[in-house]
PDB file with SEQRES, HELIX, SHEET and CRYST1 records, atoms N, CA, C and O in Angstrom:
SEQRES   1 A   82  MET SER LEU GLN GLU PHE ASP ALA LEU MET ASP LYS MET          
SEQRES   2 A   82  ASN LEU ALA PHE GLU TYR ALA GLU ASN LEU GLY GLN TYR          
SEQRES   3 A   82  VAL SER ALA ALA LYS VAL LEU PHE GLN MET ASN GLU GLN          
SEQRES   4 A   82  LEU PRO ASP ASP ILE GLN LEU SER ILE GLU GLU LEU GLU          
SEQRES   5 A   82  ASN PRO GLU ASP ALA LYS SER PHE THR THR GLN TYR SER          
SEQRES   6 A   82  SER GLU ILE LYS SER ALA ILE THR GLN TYR ARG GLN ARG          
SEQRES   7 A   82  LEU MET ASN PHE                                              
HELIX    1 AA1 LEU A    3  ASN A   22  1                                  20    
HELIX    2 AA2 TYR A   26  GLU A   38  1                                  13    
HELIX    3 AA3 PRO A   54  ASP A   56  5                                   3    
HELIX    4 AA4 ALA A   57  MET A   80  1                                  24    
CRYST1    1.000    1.000    1.000  90.00  90.00  90.00 P 1           1          
ATOM      1  N   MET A   1       0.851  -1.213   0.015  1.00  0.00           N  
ATOM      2  CA  MET A   1      -0.024  -0.025   0.109  1.00  0.00           C  
ATOM      3  C   MET A   1       0.959   1.239   0.073  1.00  0.00           C  
ATOM      4  O   MET A   1       1.975   1.351   0.759  1.00  0.00           O  
ATOM      5  N   SER A   2       0.473   2.167  -0.848  1.00  0.00           N  
ATOM      6  CA  SER A   2       1.288   3.387  -0.853  1.00  0.00           C  
ATOM      7  C   SER A   2       0.998   4.323   0.296  1.00  0.00           C  
ATOM      8  O   SER A   2       0.003   4.156   1.001  1.00  0.00           O  
ATOM      9  N   LEU A   3       1.858   5.311   0.493  1.00  0.00           N  
ATOM     10  CA  LEU A   3       1.545   6.320   1.457  1.00  0.00           C  
ATOM     11  C   LEU A   3       0.199   7.110   1.247  1.00  0.00           C  
ATOM     12  O   LEU A   3      -0.515   7.455   2.188  1.00  0.00           O  
ATOM     13  N   GLN A   4      -0.077   7.361  -0.066  1.00  0.00           N  
ATOM     14  CA  GLN A   4      -1.373   8.133  -0.299  1.00  0.00           C  
ATOM     15  C   GLN A   4      -2.571   7.256  -0.105  1.00  0.00           C  
ATOM     16  O   GLN A   4      -3.630   7.718   0.319  1.00  0.00           O  
ATOM     17  N   GLU A   5      -2.420   6.052  -0.399  1.00  0.00           N  
ATOM     18  CA  GLU A   5      -3.556   5.024  -0.292  1.00  0.00           C  
ATOM     19  C   GLU A   5      -3.818   4.833   1.283  1.00  0.00           C  
ATOM     20  O   GLU A   5      -4.952   4.811   1.763  1.00  0.00           O  
ATOM     21  N   PHE A   6      -2.701   4.705   1.988  1.00  0.00           N  
ATOM     22  CA  PHE A   6      -2.813   4.486   3.443  1.00  0.00           C  
ATOM     23  C   PHE A   6      -3.455   5.788   4.075  1.00  0.00           C  
ATOM     24  O   PHE A   6      -4.380   5.677   4.880  1.00  0.00           O  
ATOM     25  N   ASP A   7      -2.980   6.963   3.719  1.00  0.00           N  
ATOM     26  CA  ASP A   7      -3.506   8.162   4.254  1.00  0.00           C  
ATOM     27  C   ASP A   7      -4.918   8.373   4.055  1.00  0.00           C  
ATOM     28  O   ASP A   7      -5.664   8.774   4.948  1.00  0.00           O  
ATOM     29  N   ALA A   8      -5.307   8.082   2.795  1.00  0.00           N  
ATOM     30  CA  ALA A   8      -6.751   8.110   2.412  1.00  0.00           C  
ATOM     31  C   ALA A   8      -7.704   7.190   3.213  1.00  0.00           C  
ATOM     32  O   ALA A   8      -8.823   7.526   3.600  1.00  0.00           O  
ATOM     33  N   LEU A   9      -7.124   6.000   3.409  1.00  0.00           N  
ATOM     34  CA  LEU A   9      -7.920   4.999   4.266  1.00  0.00           C  
ATOM     35  C   LEU A   9      -7.930   5.446   5.653  1.00  0.00           C  
ATOM     36  O   LEU A   9      -9.003   5.385   6.254  1.00  0.00           O  
ATOM     37  N   MET A  10      -6.812   5.922   6.297  1.00  0.00           N  
ATOM     38  CA  MET A  10      -6.815   6.353   7.659  1.00  0.00           C  
ATOM     39  C   MET A  10      -7.698   7.606   7.903  1.00  0.00           C  
ATOM     40  O   MET A  10      -8.342   7.771   8.939  1.00  0.00           O  
ATOM     41  N   ASP A  11      -7.675   8.424   6.922  1.00  0.00           N  
ATOM     42  CA  ASP A  11      -8.552   9.721   6.996  1.00  0.00           C  
ATOM     43  C   ASP A  11      -9.893   9.376   7.097  1.00  0.00           C  
ATOM     44  O   ASP A  11     -10.572   9.992   7.919  1.00  0.00           O  
ATOM     45  N   LYS A  12     -10.503   8.341   6.286  1.00  0.00           N  
ATOM     46  CA  LYS A  12     -11.713   7.938   6.313  1.00  0.00           C  
ATOM     47  C   LYS A  12     -12.121   7.293   7.606  1.00  0.00           C  
ATOM     48  O   LYS A  12     -13.189   7.539   8.167  1.00  0.00           O  
ATOM     49  N   MET A  13     -11.223   6.461   8.045  1.00  0.00           N  
ATOM     50  CA  MET A  13     -11.439   5.731   9.336  1.00  0.00           C  
ATOM     51  C   MET A  13     -11.492   6.655  10.466  1.00  0.00           C  
ATOM     52  O   MET A  13     -12.385   6.582  11.310  1.00  0.00           O  
ATOM     53  N   ASN A  14     -10.452   7.619  10.506  1.00  0.00           N  
ATOM     54  CA  ASN A  14     -10.405   8.569  11.615  1.00  0.00           C  
ATOM     55  C   ASN A  14     -11.731   9.384  11.688  1.00  0.00           C  
ATOM     56  O   ASN A  14     -12.255   9.578  12.785  1.00  0.00           O  
ATOM     57  N   LEU A  15     -12.253   9.836  10.603  1.00  0.00           N  
ATOM     58  CA  LEU A  15     -13.474  10.544  10.473  1.00  0.00           C  
ATOM     59  C   LEU A  15     -14.789   9.748  11.078  1.00  0.00           C  
ATOM     60  O   LEU A  15     -15.666  10.236  11.790  1.00  0.00           O  
ATOM     61  N   ALA A  16     -14.696   8.524  10.647  1.00  0.00           N  
ATOM     62  CA  ALA A  16     -15.727   7.510  11.240  1.00  0.00           C  
ATOM     63  C   ALA A  16     -15.719   7.441  12.717  1.00  0.00           C  
ATOM     64  O   ALA A  16     -16.720   7.478  13.431  1.00  0.00           O  
ATOM     65  N   PHE A  17     -14.237   7.315  13.184  1.00  0.00           N  
ATOM     66  CA  PHE A  17     -14.065   7.200  14.661  1.00  0.00           C  
ATOM     67  C   PHE A  17     -14.556   8.431  15.320  1.00  0.00           C  
ATOM     68  O   PHE A  17     -15.348   8.371  16.260  1.00  0.00           O  
ATOM     69  N   GLU A  18     -14.068   9.631  14.809  1.00  0.00           N  
ATOM     70  CA  GLU A  18     -14.461  10.867  15.482  1.00  0.00           C  
ATOM     71  C   GLU A  18     -16.058  11.066  15.484  1.00  0.00           C  
ATOM     72  O   GLU A  18     -16.630  11.453  16.503  1.00  0.00           O  
ATOM     73  N   TYR A  19     -16.694  10.804  14.384  1.00  0.00           N  
ATOM     74  CA  TYR A  19     -18.024  10.898  14.315  1.00  0.00           C  
ATOM     75  C   TYR A  19     -18.844  10.025  15.414  1.00  0.00           C  
ATOM     76  O   TYR A  19     -19.727  10.493  16.132  1.00  0.00           O  
ATOM     77  N   ALA A  20     -18.430   8.766  15.420  1.00  0.00           N  
ATOM     78  CA  ALA A  20     -18.953   7.865  16.480  1.00  0.00           C  
ATOM     79  C   ALA A  20     -18.760   8.372  17.788  1.00  0.00           C  
ATOM     80  O   ALA A  20     -19.710   8.531  18.555  1.00  0.00           O  
ATOM     81  N   GLU A  21     -17.528   8.651  18.107  1.00  0.00           N  
ATOM     82  CA  GLU A  21     -17.157   9.136  19.460  1.00  0.00           C  
ATOM     83  C   GLU A  21     -17.926  10.375  19.877  1.00  0.00           C  
ATOM     84  O   GLU A  21     -18.448  10.452  20.989  1.00  0.00           O  
ATOM     85  N   ASN A  22     -17.997  11.419  18.903  1.00  0.00           N  
ATOM     86  CA  ASN A  22     -18.805  12.608  19.115  1.00  0.00           C  
ATOM     87  C   ASN A  22     -20.275  12.289  19.476  1.00  0.00           C  
ATOM     88  O   ASN A  22     -20.888  12.923  20.336  1.00  0.00           O  
ATOM     89  N   LEU A  23     -20.796  11.279  18.773  1.00  0.00           N  
ATOM     90  CA  LEU A  23     -22.189  11.052  19.054  1.00  0.00           C  
ATOM     91  C   LEU A  23     -22.394  10.093  20.237  1.00  0.00           C  
ATOM     92  O   LEU A  23     -23.515   9.675  20.527  1.00  0.00           O  
ATOM     93  N   GLY A  24     -21.310   9.763  20.897  1.00  0.00           N  
ATOM     94  CA  GLY A  24     -21.364   8.985  22.072  1.00  0.00           C  
ATOM     95  C   GLY A  24     -21.595   7.430  21.781  1.00  0.00           C  
ATOM     96  O   GLY A  24     -21.930   6.656  22.678  1.00  0.00           O  
ATOM     97  N   GLN A  25     -21.402   7.055  20.532  1.00  0.00           N  
ATOM     98  CA  GLN A  25     -21.455   5.676  20.069  1.00  0.00           C  
ATOM     99  C   GLN A  25     -20.084   5.046  20.194  1.00  0.00           C  
ATOM    100  O   GLN A  25     -19.341   4.871  19.228  1.00  0.00           O  
ATOM    101  N   TYR A  26     -19.779   4.701  21.500  1.00  0.00           N  
ATOM    102  CA  TYR A  26     -18.412   4.268  21.753  1.00  0.00           C  
ATOM    103  C   TYR A  26     -18.124   2.815  21.319  1.00  0.00           C  
ATOM    104  O   TYR A  26     -16.956   2.464  21.150  1.00  0.00           O  
ATOM    105  N   VAL A  27     -19.202   1.916  21.124  1.00  0.00           N  
ATOM    106  CA  VAL A  27     -19.044   0.683  20.675  1.00  0.00           C  
ATOM    107  C   VAL A  27     -18.562   0.808  19.150  1.00  0.00           C  
ATOM    108  O   VAL A  27     -17.566   0.226  18.719  1.00  0.00           O  
ATOM    109  N   SER A  28     -19.321   1.566  18.457  1.00  0.00           N  
ATOM    110  CA  SER A  28     -19.009   1.804  17.073  1.00  0.00           C  
ATOM    111  C   SER A  28     -17.527   2.428  16.911  1.00  0.00           C  
ATOM    112  O   SER A  28     -16.779   2.010  16.028  1.00  0.00           O  
ATOM    113  N   ALA A  29     -17.187   3.324  17.699  1.00  0.00           N  
ATOM    114  CA  ALA A  29     -15.758   3.981  17.746  1.00  0.00           C  
ATOM    115  C   ALA A  29     -14.824   2.817  18.125  1.00  0.00           C  
ATOM    116  O   ALA A  29     -13.766   2.751  17.499  1.00  0.00           O  
ATOM    117  N   ALA A  30     -15.073   1.907  19.050  1.00  0.00           N  
ATOM    118  CA  ALA A  30     -14.117   0.933  19.207  1.00  0.00           C  
ATOM    119  C   ALA A  30     -13.951  -0.093  18.016  1.00  0.00           C  
ATOM    120  O   ALA A  30     -12.868  -0.601  17.728  1.00  0.00           O  
ATOM    121  N   LYS A  31     -15.103  -0.336  17.372  1.00  0.00           N  
ATOM    122  CA  LYS A  31     -14.939  -1.105  16.165  1.00  0.00           C  
ATOM    123  C   LYS A  31     -13.979  -0.488  15.084  1.00  0.00           C  
ATOM    124  O   LYS A  31     -13.178  -1.159  14.433  1.00  0.00           O  
ATOM    125  N   VAL A  32     -14.140   0.755  14.979  1.00  0.00           N  
ATOM    126  CA  VAL A  32     -13.361   1.449  14.041  1.00  0.00           C  
ATOM    127  C   VAL A  32     -11.904   1.380  14.543  1.00  0.00           C  
ATOM    128  O   VAL A  32     -11.047   1.158  13.687  1.00  0.00           O  
ATOM    129  N   LEU A  33     -11.552   1.529  15.713  1.00  0.00           N  
ATOM    130  CA  LEU A  33     -10.229   1.357  16.151  1.00  0.00           C  
ATOM    131  C   LEU A  33      -9.590  -0.054  15.876  1.00  0.00           C  
ATOM    132  O   LEU A  33      -8.419  -0.238  15.546  1.00  0.00           O  
ATOM    133  N   PHE A  34     -10.464  -0.935  16.049  1.00  0.00           N  
ATOM    134  CA  PHE A  34      -9.985  -2.365  15.766  1.00  0.00           C  
ATOM    135  C   PHE A  34      -9.509  -2.368  14.333  1.00  0.00           C  
ATOM    136  O   PHE A  34      -8.384  -2.743  14.002  1.00  0.00           O  
ATOM    137  N   GLN A  35     -10.518  -1.888  13.432  1.00  0.00           N  
ATOM    138  CA  GLN A  35     -10.159  -1.877  11.933  1.00  0.00           C  
ATOM    139  C   GLN A  35      -8.900  -1.077  11.576  1.00  0.00           C  
ATOM    140  O   GLN A  35      -8.107  -1.495  10.732  1.00  0.00           O  
ATOM    141  N   MET A  36      -8.726   0.103  12.245  1.00  0.00           N  
ATOM    142  CA  MET A  36      -7.506   0.775  11.978  1.00  0.00           C  
ATOM    143  C   MET A  36      -6.334   0.013  12.475  1.00  0.00           C  
ATOM    144  O   MET A  36      -5.299   0.015  11.808  1.00  0.00           O  
ATOM    145  N   ASN A  37      -6.411  -0.624  13.568  1.00  0.00           N  
ATOM    146  CA  ASN A  37      -5.310  -1.526  13.971  1.00  0.00           C  
ATOM    147  C   ASN A  37      -4.962  -2.667  12.998  1.00  0.00           C  
ATOM    148  O   ASN A  37      -3.809  -3.035  12.775  1.00  0.00           O  
ATOM    149  N   GLU A  38      -5.996  -3.159  12.477  1.00  0.00           N  
ATOM    150  CA  GLU A  38      -5.823  -4.257  11.469  1.00  0.00           C  
ATOM    151  C   GLU A  38      -5.115  -3.847  10.201  1.00  0.00           C  
ATOM    152  O   GLU A  38      -4.593  -4.654   9.432  1.00  0.00           O  
ATOM    153  N   GLN A  39      -5.130  -2.582  10.039  1.00  0.00           N  
ATOM    154  CA  GLN A  39      -4.542  -2.073   8.731  1.00  0.00           C  
ATOM    155  C   GLN A  39      -3.020  -1.874   8.807  1.00  0.00           C  
ATOM    156  O   GLN A  39      -2.278  -1.695   7.842  1.00  0.00           O  
ATOM    157  N   LEU A  40      -2.669  -1.932  10.099  1.00  0.00           N  
ATOM    158  CA  LEU A  40      -1.119  -1.803  10.339  1.00  0.00           C  
ATOM    159  C   LEU A  40      -0.502  -3.155  10.165  1.00  0.00           C  
ATOM    160  O   LEU A  40      -1.122  -4.203  10.346  1.00  0.00           O  
ATOM    161  N   PRO A  41       0.939  -3.062   9.750  1.00  0.00           N  
ATOM    162  CA  PRO A  41       1.594  -4.300   9.690  1.00  0.00           C  
ATOM    163  C   PRO A  41       1.699  -5.090  11.031  1.00  0.00           C  
ATOM    164  O   PRO A  41       1.608  -4.497  12.107  1.00  0.00           O  
ATOM    165  N   ASP A  42       1.889  -6.414  10.952  1.00  0.00           N  
ATOM    166  CA  ASP A  42       1.867  -7.197  12.146  1.00  0.00           C  
ATOM    167  C   ASP A  42       2.828  -6.732  13.313  1.00  0.00           C  
ATOM    168  O   ASP A  42       2.534  -6.931  14.492  1.00  0.00           O  
ATOM    169  N   ASP A  43       3.962  -6.119  12.927  1.00  0.00           N  
ATOM    170  CA  ASP A  43       5.040  -5.647  13.846  1.00  0.00           C  
ATOM    171  C   ASP A  43       4.718  -4.399  14.604  1.00  0.00           C  
ATOM    172  O   ASP A  43       5.277  -4.025  15.635  1.00  0.00           O  
ATOM    173  N   ILE A  44       3.707  -3.776  13.939  1.00  0.00           N  
ATOM    174  CA  ILE A  44       3.285  -2.379  14.576  1.00  0.00           C  
ATOM    175  C   ILE A  44       1.922  -2.567  15.333  1.00  0.00           C  
ATOM    176  O   ILE A  44       1.657  -1.870  16.312  1.00  0.00           O  
ATOM    177  N   GLN A  45       1.052  -3.540  14.848  1.00  0.00           N  
ATOM    178  CA  GLN A  45      -0.292  -3.652  15.545  1.00  0.00           C  
ATOM    179  C   GLN A  45      -0.145  -3.744  17.038  1.00  0.00           C  
ATOM    180  O   GLN A  45       0.775  -4.338  17.600  1.00  0.00           O  
ATOM    181  N   LEU A  46      -1.119  -3.112  17.631  1.00  0.00           N  
ATOM    182  CA  LEU A  46      -1.283  -3.220  19.114  1.00  0.00           C  
ATOM    183  C   LEU A  46      -1.939  -4.520  19.427  1.00  0.00           C  
ATOM    184  O   LEU A  46      -2.722  -5.041  18.633  1.00  0.00           O  
ATOM    185  N   SER A  47      -1.632  -5.043  20.562  1.00  0.00           N  
ATOM    186  CA  SER A  47      -2.239  -6.349  21.017  1.00  0.00           C  
ATOM    187  C   SER A  47      -3.310  -5.891  21.906  1.00  0.00           C  
ATOM    188  O   SER A  47      -3.101  -5.639  23.093  1.00  0.00           O  
ATOM    189  N   ILE A  48      -4.592  -5.768  21.276  1.00  0.00           N  
ATOM    190  CA  ILE A  48      -5.693  -5.368  22.066  1.00  0.00           C  
ATOM    191  C   ILE A  48      -6.652  -6.426  22.135  1.00  0.00           C  
ATOM    192  O   ILE A  48      -6.819  -7.216  21.206  1.00  0.00           O  
ATOM    193  N   GLU A  49      -7.378  -6.467  23.367  1.00  0.00           N  
ATOM    194  CA  GLU A  49      -8.316  -7.522  23.485  1.00  0.00           C  
ATOM    195  C   GLU A  49      -9.671  -7.139  22.990  1.00  0.00           C  
ATOM    196  O   GLU A  49      -9.982  -5.951  22.896  1.00  0.00           O  
ATOM    197  N   GLU A  50     -10.489  -8.104  22.669  1.00  0.00           N  
ATOM    198  CA  GLU A  50     -11.935  -7.951  22.201  1.00  0.00           C  
ATOM    199  C   GLU A  50     -12.641  -7.158  23.292  1.00  0.00           C  
ATOM    200  O   GLU A  50     -12.370  -7.361  24.476  1.00  0.00           O  
ATOM    201  N   LEU A  51     -13.528  -6.269  22.914  1.00  0.00           N  
ATOM    202  CA  LEU A  51     -14.301  -5.529  23.752  1.00  0.00           C  
ATOM    203  C   LEU A  51     -15.571  -6.437  24.115  1.00  0.00           C  
ATOM    204  O   LEU A  51     -16.466  -6.649  23.296  1.00  0.00           O  
ATOM    205  N   GLU A  52     -15.570  -6.952  25.412  1.00  0.00           N  
ATOM    206  CA  GLU A  52     -16.650  -7.885  25.736  1.00  0.00           C  
ATOM    207  C   GLU A  52     -17.821  -7.210  26.373  1.00  0.00           C  
ATOM    208  O   GLU A  52     -18.918  -7.770  26.360  1.00  0.00           O  
ATOM    209  N   ASN A  53     -17.658  -6.062  26.918  1.00  0.00           N  
ATOM    210  CA  ASN A  53     -18.803  -5.401  27.578  1.00  0.00           C  
ATOM    211  C   ASN A  53     -18.988  -4.113  26.963  1.00  0.00           C  
ATOM    212  O   ASN A  53     -18.074  -3.299  27.094  1.00  0.00           O  
ATOM    213  N   PRO A  54     -20.006  -3.793  26.320  1.00  0.00           N  
ATOM    214  CA  PRO A  54     -20.313  -2.447  25.693  1.00  0.00           C  
ATOM    215  C   PRO A  54     -20.155  -1.363  26.683  1.00  0.00           C  
ATOM    216  O   PRO A  54     -19.785  -0.255  26.293  1.00  0.00           O  
ATOM    217  N   GLU A  55     -20.403  -1.583  27.923  1.00  0.00           N  
ATOM    218  CA  GLU A  55     -20.227  -0.421  28.904  1.00  0.00           C  
ATOM    219  C   GLU A  55     -18.858  -0.006  29.014  1.00  0.00           C  
ATOM    220  O   GLU A  55     -18.568   1.140  29.358  1.00  0.00           O  
ATOM    221  N   ASP A  56     -17.975  -0.911  28.730  1.00  0.00           N  
ATOM    222  CA  ASP A  56     -16.470  -0.486  28.694  1.00  0.00           C  
ATOM    223  C   ASP A  56     -15.867   0.105  27.564  1.00  0.00           C  
ATOM    224  O   ASP A  56     -14.656   0.321  27.507  1.00  0.00           O  
ATOM    225  N   ALA A  57     -16.829   0.430  26.477  1.00  0.00           N  
ATOM    226  CA  ALA A  57     -16.398   0.977  25.269  1.00  0.00           C  
ATOM    227  C   ALA A  57     -15.774   2.352  25.351  1.00  0.00           C  
ATOM    228  O   ALA A  57     -14.818   2.663  24.640  1.00  0.00           O  
ATOM    229  N   LYS A  58     -16.305   3.136  26.190  1.00  0.00           N  
ATOM    230  CA  LYS A  58     -15.904   4.627  26.388  1.00  0.00           C  
ATOM    231  C   LYS A  58     -14.359   4.498  26.815  1.00  0.00           C  
ATOM    232  O   LYS A  58     -13.502   5.033  26.111  1.00  0.00           O  
ATOM    233  N   SER A  59     -14.036   3.837  27.887  1.00  0.00           N  
ATOM    234  CA  SER A  59     -12.676   3.744  28.455  1.00  0.00           C  
ATOM    235  C   SER A  59     -11.739   3.026  27.571  1.00  0.00           C  
ATOM    236  O   SER A  59     -10.522   3.202  27.610  1.00  0.00           O  
ATOM    237  N   PHE A  60     -12.421   2.101  26.664  1.00  0.00           N  
ATOM    238  CA  PHE A  60     -11.464   1.404  25.725  1.00  0.00           C  
ATOM    239  C   PHE A  60     -11.076   2.272  24.641  1.00  0.00           C  
ATOM    240  O   PHE A  60      -9.943   2.194  24.167  1.00  0.00           O  
ATOM    241  N   THR A  61     -11.948   3.109  24.204  1.00  0.00           N  
ATOM    242  CA  THR A  61     -11.660   4.189  23.097  1.00  0.00           C  
ATOM    243  C   THR A  61     -10.635   5.194  23.567  1.00  0.00           C  
ATOM    244  O   THR A  61      -9.729   5.622  22.852  1.00  0.00           O  
ATOM    245  N   THR A  62     -10.870   5.573  24.953  1.00  0.00           N  
ATOM    246  CA  THR A  62      -9.947   6.557  25.522  1.00  0.00           C  
ATOM    247  C   THR A  62      -8.628   5.995  25.624  1.00  0.00           C  
ATOM    248  O   THR A  62      -7.677   6.696  25.278  1.00  0.00           O  
ATOM    249  N   GLN A  63      -8.427   4.778  26.069  1.00  0.00           N  
ATOM    250  CA  GLN A  63      -7.242   4.007  26.248  1.00  0.00           C  
ATOM    251  C   GLN A  63      -6.342   3.809  24.978  1.00  0.00           C  
ATOM    252  O   GLN A  63      -5.133   4.038  24.964  1.00  0.00           O  
ATOM    253  N   TYR A  64      -7.043   3.380  23.966  1.00  0.00           N  
ATOM    254  CA  TYR A  64      -6.351   3.008  22.826  1.00  0.00           C  
ATOM    255  C   TYR A  64      -6.282   3.902  21.721  1.00  0.00           C  
ATOM    256  O   TYR A  64      -5.413   3.706  20.871  1.00  0.00           O  
ATOM    257  N   SER A  65      -7.072   4.856  21.610  1.00  0.00           N  
ATOM    258  CA  SER A  65      -7.092   5.833  20.483  1.00  0.00           C  
ATOM    259  C   SER A  65      -5.802   6.533  20.329  1.00  0.00           C  
ATOM    260  O   SER A  65      -5.359   6.655  19.187  1.00  0.00           O  
ATOM    261  N   SER A  66      -5.132   7.013  21.343  1.00  0.00           N  
ATOM    262  CA  SER A  66      -3.780   7.620  21.248  1.00  0.00           C  
ATOM    263  C   SER A  66      -2.733   6.606  20.887  1.00  0.00           C  
ATOM    264  O   SER A  66      -1.831   6.976  20.135  1.00  0.00           O  
ATOM    265  N   GLU A  67      -2.744   5.441  21.305  1.00  0.00           N  
ATOM    266  CA  GLU A  67      -1.898   4.460  21.073  1.00  0.00           C  
ATOM    267  C   GLU A  67      -1.889   4.000  19.586  1.00  0.00           C  
ATOM    268  O   GLU A  67      -0.840   3.792  18.976  1.00  0.00           O  
ATOM    269  N   ILE A  68      -3.110   3.857  19.052  1.00  0.00           N  
ATOM    270  CA  ILE A  68      -3.325   3.561  17.675  1.00  0.00           C  
ATOM    271  C   ILE A  68      -2.797   4.720  16.724  1.00  0.00           C  
ATOM    272  O   ILE A  68      -2.089   4.570  15.728  1.00  0.00           O  
ATOM    273  N   LYS A  69      -3.254   5.810  17.200  1.00  0.00           N  
ATOM    274  CA  LYS A  69      -2.708   7.005  16.286  1.00  0.00           C  
ATOM    275  C   LYS A  69      -1.208   7.175  16.191  1.00  0.00           C  
ATOM    276  O   LYS A  69      -0.651   7.559  15.162  1.00  0.00           O  
ATOM    277  N   SER A  70      -0.550   6.853  17.374  1.00  0.00           N  
ATOM    278  CA  SER A  70       0.931   6.834  17.467  1.00  0.00           C  
ATOM    279  C   SER A  70       1.378   5.687  16.539  1.00  0.00           C  
ATOM    280  O   SER A  70       2.286   5.952  15.751  1.00  0.00           O  
ATOM    281  N   ALA A  71       0.871   4.487  16.533  1.00  0.00           N  
ATOM    282  CA  ALA A  71       1.264   3.426  15.661  1.00  0.00           C  
ATOM    283  C   ALA A  71       1.127   3.857  14.200  1.00  0.00           C  
ATOM    284  O   ALA A  71       2.008   3.583  13.384  1.00  0.00           O  
ATOM    285  N   ILE A  72       0.030   4.526  13.874  1.00  0.00           N  
ATOM    286  CA  ILE A  72      -0.309   4.954  12.525  1.00  0.00           C  
ATOM    287  C   ILE A  72       0.896   5.894  12.058  1.00  0.00           C  
ATOM    288  O   ILE A  72       1.427   5.781  10.954  1.00  0.00           O  
ATOM    289  N   THR A  73       1.235   6.752  12.935  1.00  0.00           N  
ATOM    290  CA  THR A  73       2.165   7.739  12.634  1.00  0.00           C  
ATOM    291  C   THR A  73       3.617   7.100  12.322  1.00  0.00           C  
ATOM    292  O   THR A  73       4.372   7.485  11.429  1.00  0.00           O  
ATOM    293  N   GLN A  74       3.846   6.108  13.184  1.00  0.00           N  
ATOM    294  CA  GLN A  74       5.090   5.290  13.014  1.00  0.00           C  
ATOM    295  C   GLN A  74       5.091   4.554  11.672  1.00  0.00           C  
ATOM    296  O   GLN A  74       6.133   4.474  11.021  1.00  0.00           O  
ATOM    297  N   TYR A  75       3.969   4.029  11.255  1.00  0.00           N  
ATOM    298  CA  TYR A  75       3.851   3.304   9.986  1.00  0.00           C  
ATOM    299  C   TYR A  75       3.879   4.365   8.836  1.00  0.00           C  
ATOM    300  O   TYR A  75       4.449   4.038   7.795  1.00  0.00           O  
ATOM    301  N   ARG A  76       3.366   5.495   8.923  1.00  0.00           N  
ATOM    302  CA  ARG A  76       3.509   6.490   7.970  1.00  0.00           C  
ATOM    303  C   ARG A  76       4.932   6.970   7.719  1.00  0.00           C  
ATOM    304  O   ARG A  76       5.340   7.199   6.580  1.00  0.00           O  
ATOM    305  N   GLN A  77       5.663   7.114   8.793  1.00  0.00           N  
ATOM    306  CA  GLN A  77       7.055   7.348   8.652  1.00  0.00           C  
ATOM    307  C   GLN A  77       7.861   6.266   7.945  1.00  0.00           C  
ATOM    308  O   GLN A  77       8.796   6.552   7.197  1.00  0.00           O  
ATOM    309  N   ARG A  78       7.472   5.001   8.201  1.00  0.00           N  
ATOM    310  CA  ARG A  78       8.115   3.999   7.521  1.00  0.00           C  
ATOM    311  C   ARG A  78       7.799   3.941   5.994  1.00  0.00           C  
ATOM    312  O   ARG A  78       8.675   3.628   5.187  1.00  0.00           O  
ATOM    313  N   LEU A  79       6.480   4.262   5.603  1.00  0.00           N  
ATOM    314  CA  LEU A  79       6.153   4.395   4.303  1.00  0.00           C  
ATOM    315  C   LEU A  79       6.861   5.531   3.543  1.00  0.00           C  
ATOM    316  O   LEU A  79       7.142   5.401   2.352  1.00  0.00           O  
ATOM    317  N   MET A  80       7.133   6.594   4.206  1.00  0.00           N  
ATOM    318  CA  MET A  80       7.722   7.734   3.719  1.00  0.00           C  
ATOM    319  C   MET A  80       9.213   7.415   3.317  1.00  0.00           C  
ATOM    320  O   MET A  80       9.772   7.925   2.346  1.00  0.00           O  
ATOM    321  N   ASN A  81       9.739   6.590   4.106  1.00  0.00           N  
ATOM    322  CA  ASN A  81      11.209   6.161   3.805  1.00  0.00           C  
ATOM    323  C   ASN A  81      11.406   5.239   2.712  1.00  0.00           C  
ATOM    324  O   ASN A  81      12.562   5.049   2.332  1.00  0.00           O  
ATOM    325  N   PHE A  82      10.430   4.627   2.139  1.00  0.00           N  
ATOM    326  CA  PHE A  82      10.460   3.695   1.088  1.00  0.00           C  
ATOM    327  C   PHE A  82      10.530   4.378  -0.247  1.00  0.00           C  
ATOM    328  O   PHE A  82      10.564   3.710  -1.280  1.00  0.00           O  
TER     329      PHE A  82                                                      
END                                                                             
């Protein structure tokens, strides 16, 4: 995947994440975070557990959103160096 393709995909996913989060739909936001994580190479992917209780979705998104965004930045830098 090229940097431009990756950026376009992450932009769409980030908008979906922010939209769900702003509407208080934390389960949907958590699903988007899982999808974002899956787009990263195995060596950068976070080891995150499945969300078992929907009531924990808000804390889940708070905990993992910055970590996933950091991993995305790391992967973008890797793509720029190719």
